BASEMAR-405708 format. One record per residue (C-alpha): residue number from 1; residue in three letters; y negated, z, x negated. Coordinates in Angstrom, 2 decimals. Layout:
BEGIN
<num->NUM&residu->ala&yy->Y&zz->Z&xx->X>
...
% end
This chain:
BEGIN
<num->1&residu->met&yy->11.58&zz->-7.59&xx->12.74>
<num->2&residu->phe&yy->9.74&zz->-7.77&xx->9.45>
<num->3&residu->lys&yy->10.03&zz->-5.11&xx->6.79>
<num->4&residu->ile&yy->6.82&zz->-4.43&xx->4.90>
<num->5&residu->pro&yy->7.57&zz->-4.54&xx->1.16>
<num->6&residu->lys&yy->6.58&zz->-1.63&xx->-1.04>
<num->7&residu->pro&yy->3.49&zz->-2.56&xx->-3.07>
<num->8&residu->glu&yy->3.47&zz->-2.19&xx->-6.84>
<num->9&residu->tyr&yy->0.49&zz->-0.97&xx->-8.86>
<num->10&residu->thr&yy->-0.46&zz->-1.25&xx->-12.52>
<num->11&residu->pro&yy->-0.69&zz->1.96&xx->-14.58>
<num->12&residu->glu&yy->-4.41&zz->1.29&xx->-15.06>
<num->13&residu->phe&yy->-4.94&zz->1.07&xx->-11.29>
<num->14&residu->arg&yy->-3.13&zz->4.37&xx->-10.75>
<num->15&residu->glu&yy->-5.16&zz->6.07&xx->-13.47>
<num->16&residu->leu&yy->-8.42&zz->4.73&xx->-12.04>
<num->17&residu->ala&yy->-7.54&zz->6.01&xx->-8.55>
<num->18&residu->val&yy->-6.62&zz->9.46&xx->-9.86>
<num->19&residu->lys&yy->-9.75&zz->9.60&xx->-12.03>
<num->20&residu->arg&yy->-11.93&zz->8.90&xx->-8.97>
<num->21&residu->val&yy->-10.29&zz->11.77&xx->-7.07>
<num->22&residu->lys&yy->-10.72&zz->14.12&xx->-10.04>
<num->23&residu->ser&yy->-14.40&zz->13.15&xx->-10.26>
<num->24&residu->gly&yy->-14.94&zz->14.69&xx->-6.83>
<num->25&residu->gln&yy->-14.33&zz->11.89&xx->-4.34>
<num->26&residu->ser&yy->-12.04&zz->12.71&xx->-1.45>
<num->27&residu->ile&yy->-8.50&zz->11.36&xx->-1.40>
<num->28&residu->gly&yy->-9.15&zz->9.75&xx->1.99>
<num->29&residu->ala&yy->-12.27&zz->7.92&xx->0.82>
<num->30&residu->val&yy->-10.65&zz->6.65&xx->-2.38>
<num->31&residu->ala&yy->-7.50&zz->5.58&xx->-0.54>
<num->32&residu->arg&yy->-9.49&zz->3.63&xx->2.08>
<num->33&residu->glu&yy->-11.65&zz->2.00&xx->-0.57>
<num->34&residu->leu&yy->-8.67&zz->0.92&xx->-2.68>
<num->35&residu->gly&yy->-6.42&zz->0.01&xx->0.25>
<num->36&residu->leu&yy->-3.88&zz->2.74&xx->-0.41>
<num->37&residu->val&yy->-1.94&zz->5.06&xx->1.83>
<num->38&residu->glu&yy->-3.38&zz->8.56&xx->1.42>
<num->39&residu->gln&yy->0.02&zz->10.10&xx->0.71>
<num->40&residu->thr&yy->0.58&zz->7.63&xx->-2.13>
<num->41&residu->leu&yy->-2.66&zz->8.71&xx->-3.75>
<num->42&residu->arg&yy->-1.80&zz->12.40&xx->-3.21>
<num->43&residu->asn&yy->1.52&zz->11.79&xx->-4.98>
<num->44&residu->trp&yy->-0.27&zz->10.12&xx->-7.89>
<num->45&residu->val&yy->-2.74&zz->13.02&xx->-8.23>
<num->46&residu->lys&yy->0.16&zz->15.51&xx->-8.19>
<num->47&residu->ala&yy->2.10&zz->13.44&xx->-10.76>
<num->48&residu->ala&yy->-0.97&zz->13.19&xx->-12.99>
<num->49&residu->ala&yy->-1.38&zz->16.97&xx->-12.89>
<num->50&residu->gln&yy->2.21&zz->17.27&xx->-14.11>
<num->51&residu->gly&yy->1.72&zz->14.57&xx->-16.75>
<num->52&residu->lys&yy->4.14&zz->12.21&xx->-15.01>
<num->53&residu->leu&yy->1.82&zz->9.56&xx->-13.55>
<num->54&residu->asn&yy->2.94&zz->6.75&xx->-15.84>
<num->55&residu->pro&yy->6.10&zz->7.90&xx->-17.59>
<num->56&residu->pro&yy->7.18&zz->5.97&xx->-20.72>
<num->57&residu->gly&yy->10.27&zz->4.43&xx->-19.07>
<num->58&residu->ala&yy->8.40&zz->3.25&xx->-15.97>
<num->59&residu->lys&yy->8.51&zz->-0.39&xx->-14.90>
<num->60&residu->val&yy->5.58&zz->-2.33&xx->-16.34>
<num->61&residu->val&yy->3.55&zz->-4.08&xx->-13.64>
<num->62&residu->thr&yy->1.08&zz->-6.80&xx->-14.60>
<num->63&residu->pro&yy->-2.12&zz->-7.37&xx->-12.62>
<num->64&residu->glu&yy->-0.61&zz->-10.65&xx->-11.37>
<num->65&residu->gln&yy->2.48&zz->-8.85&xx->-10.10>
<num->66&residu->met&yy->0.27&zz->-6.27&xx->-8.42>
<num->67&residu->glu&yy->-1.74&zz->-9.00&xx->-6.65>
<num->68&residu->leu&yy->1.46&zz->-10.78&xx->-5.60>
<num->69&residu->ser&yy->2.81&zz->-7.50&xx->-4.24>
<num->70&residu->arg&yy->-0.42&zz->-6.86&xx->-2.34>
<num->71&residu->leu&yy->-0.31&zz->-10.35&xx->-0.83>
<num->72&residu->arg&yy->3.33&zz->-9.89&xx->0.23>
<num->73&residu->val&yy->2.44&zz->-6.66&xx->2.02>
<num->74&residu->glu&yy->-0.53&zz->-8.33&xx->3.72>
<num->75&residu->asn&yy->1.62&zz->-11.33&xx->4.70>
<num->76&residu->ala&yy->4.27&zz->-9.07&xx->6.26>
<num->77&residu->arg&yy->1.60&zz->-7.14&xx->8.17>
<num->78&residu->leu&yy->0.05&zz->-10.36&xx->9.50>
<num->79&residu->arg&yy->3.46&zz->-11.67&xx->10.57>
<num->80&residu->met&yy->4.06&zz->-8.49&xx->12.54>
<num->81&residu->glu&yy->0.64&zz->-8.81&xx->14.16>
<num->82&residu->cys&yy->1.48&zz->-12.38&xx->15.22>
<num->83&residu->glu&yy->4.84&zz->-11.30&xx->16.67>
<num->84&residu->ile&yy->3.30&zz->-8.73&xx->19.02>
<num->85&residu->pro&yy->1.49&zz->-11.25&xx->21.29>
<num->86&residu->lys&yy->4.56&zz->-13.51&xx->21.32>
<num->87&residu->lys&yy->6.80&zz->-10.67&xx->22.44>
<num->88&residu->ala&yy->4.27&zz->-9.49&xx->25.01>
<num->89&residu->thr&yy->3.95&zz->-13.01&xx->26.41>
<num->90&residu->ala&yy->7.72&zz->-13.35&xx->26.69>
<num->91&residu->tyr&yy->7.98&zz->-9.93&xx->28.35>
<num->92&residu->phe&yy->5.30&zz->-10.62&xx->30.94>
<num->93&residu->ala&yy->6.54&zz->-14.17&xx->31.57>
<num->94&residu->lys&yy->9.97&zz->-12.73&xx->32.37>
<num->95&residu->asp&yy->8.40&zz->-10.33&xx->34.91>
<num->96&residu->ala&yy->6.46&zz->-13.17&xx->36.58>
<num->97&residu->leu&yy->9.66&zz->-15.10&xx->37.42>
% end
């Protein structure tokens, strides 16, 4: 079984996402557009309201690291999607014998 890694986002990306929600766009629409989980974006909006979106001691993420993280998540998702037909084939082949 594959574990999907947790994606990392740059402070600028987080601020942009929160700014779009504050400008009146719905959390669902912004999350879909940016490829985020809605709850993640809700947490960012809540943190921004408390002034804790990008705290000073937070880990610095470069755009390259963010892209690498996104690709790792996508790779893990695609691997899982490929495993499903293999497991189904094995299951049904066992029943046919």
